[in-house]
N, C-alpha and C positions, 0 to 999 in steps of 0.2 A: 204411808210411803208412796203408794201408787194410785190411790183412789180419792184422795182429798182434793177438793176444789182449791185452786190457787191462781194467783196472777203472776207469780214469779217462779223461776226454776228452783227446785229443791234438790237438784241432782247432787248425788254424792257417790264417790267411787265404791262405797260400801254396797250400793245397789247392785253392783256387778257380782258381788259375792265371792266366795272362795271357789273359783272355777276348778282348780286342780283338785281340791278336796271333794267337790261335788261330782266331778267327772273323772274318777280314778282310772277308768278303763278307756274312755273316749278322749280324754285330754282337753287341751285348750284350743285346738284348731278345729275347723270345719270346712266343708266344701264351699267355694264361692257361690255355687248354685243356691245354697240355703240362704245366704245373705241377700242375694238378688230376689229370691222368692219372697222374703219378708219385705224388702224395699219396694218392689214393684206391685205386690198385692196391696200394700198399705197405700201407695200412691194411687192405685186404681180406685180403691174405696174412697179416698179423699176426693178424687175427681168426680166420682158418682154422687157422693153426698153433698159436695159443694161445687167446685169448678177448678179448672186448670190453674187459674191465678192463685187461688187459695192453696192448692197443692204445692205450687212453686214457692209461695211465701213460707209455708210451714216447713218444707224440706230445707230451704235456705236457712231458716231460723234454727232448725234442729242441727244442721251442719255447723252453723256458727257456734252454738252451745257446745257441740262435741269438740270443735277445734279449740275453744277456750279451755275446756276442761282437760283435754289431752295436753295442752301446753302447760297448764298448772301442775299436772301430775307427772309428766314425763320429760319435759324440756328443762335442762339444767342451765343452758346458756341463755341468759336473759338480758344481756346488754350489747354484745358484739353481733352485728347483723350477719356477717359472713360465718361466724362460728355457729350461730343459731341455724342458718340454712343448712350447713353441713350436718349438724346434729339432727335436724328435721329430716333430711334426706335419708340418713341412716335409720332413723326410727320408722319412717314410712316403708322402707324396704323390709326391716325386721318384722313389722306388723303385717306385711304383705298387702299394703294399701295401694302402693304404686311407686313408680320411679320418678322423683321430682327433679326437674332441671330448671334453671333460670336462663331464658333465651336473651332477654333484654332487661337492663336495670338502669334506671335514672335515679340515683340516690338523692339528688337534689330535690326532685319532684316526688320522690317515693312512688314511682310508677314502674311497673314490672310486667313482663310477659313471662308466664310460667308454663311449663308443660308437665304433664303427668303421663308417663307411659305405663302400660299394663294396669290401667286404672281399674280398681275394684268394681266400680259401678258399671262400666260399659265395655271394656275391652273384650272383643270377640262377639259382640252383639251384631245383628244385621244392620246394614246401612239403611237409615230411614229418613235422611235429610233433616235431622233435628240434632240439636245439642241437648243432652239430657242430664248433665251432671250438676243439677241445681244444688244438691246436698254438698257436693265438693266445693262449689262456689262459696257457700256459707262456711264450710270447714276451713278453707284458706283464709277467709275474712276473719274468722274467730281466732285462728293462730296469730295472724298479724295484729289484731286488736290487742291480744294479751301481750305480745312482744313490745308493741310500740305505745300502747295506751290510746291509739287513735283508730277510728273506724275507717274501713276500706270498702270500696265497691269492687266486687269481683264478678266478672262476667266471662262465661265460657264462650269462646269464639270459634273453636274447632273441636270436634269430638270424633271418637271412633264411629259413632252413629251417623255423623254427617259425612263420613268418608275418609277422615284423616286416620292416622294410626297412633296418634297421641291426642290427649285432651289439652287444649291450649286456653289459657286464661289471661285476660287483661285485668290488671290490678291497679287501682289508683285510689288516692285518699277520697273519702266520702265528701260530697259537697257540703 
């Protein structure tokens, strides 16, 4: 399940297990600090062992897989874009991932500017003149891939860490 060599994802929701049964006292939620501890230490080790470019590629790819799998498991609206966005917004708040908004949408070109407020990955971090939400870029890309069947390029253009108070993403179909 976790140690076999492979070229493709074998992710299955069963890997998450019975969290409620396994954590009868602590429950299904945890502090954001623990999530960030795992994310940033993992990223740090990948950068040390490889390089920043590899860390970005792996975090984007992992986010994309997570977005695809969350879509398949939790999104019911699979045909109407506006209904999909509304359902996704509600789900992201319920899961405490962030508050999604669409600032701009060109439905003919399928190009969007999205924002995520209170982003799980970075809101509250010190300003460091960087955009850091590479995992989120992949996550959004994966959600849109599953919805549309088409690949999207997602790039964060503003971030809490770059001094903004929301994460802003430019989304366009992949070339």
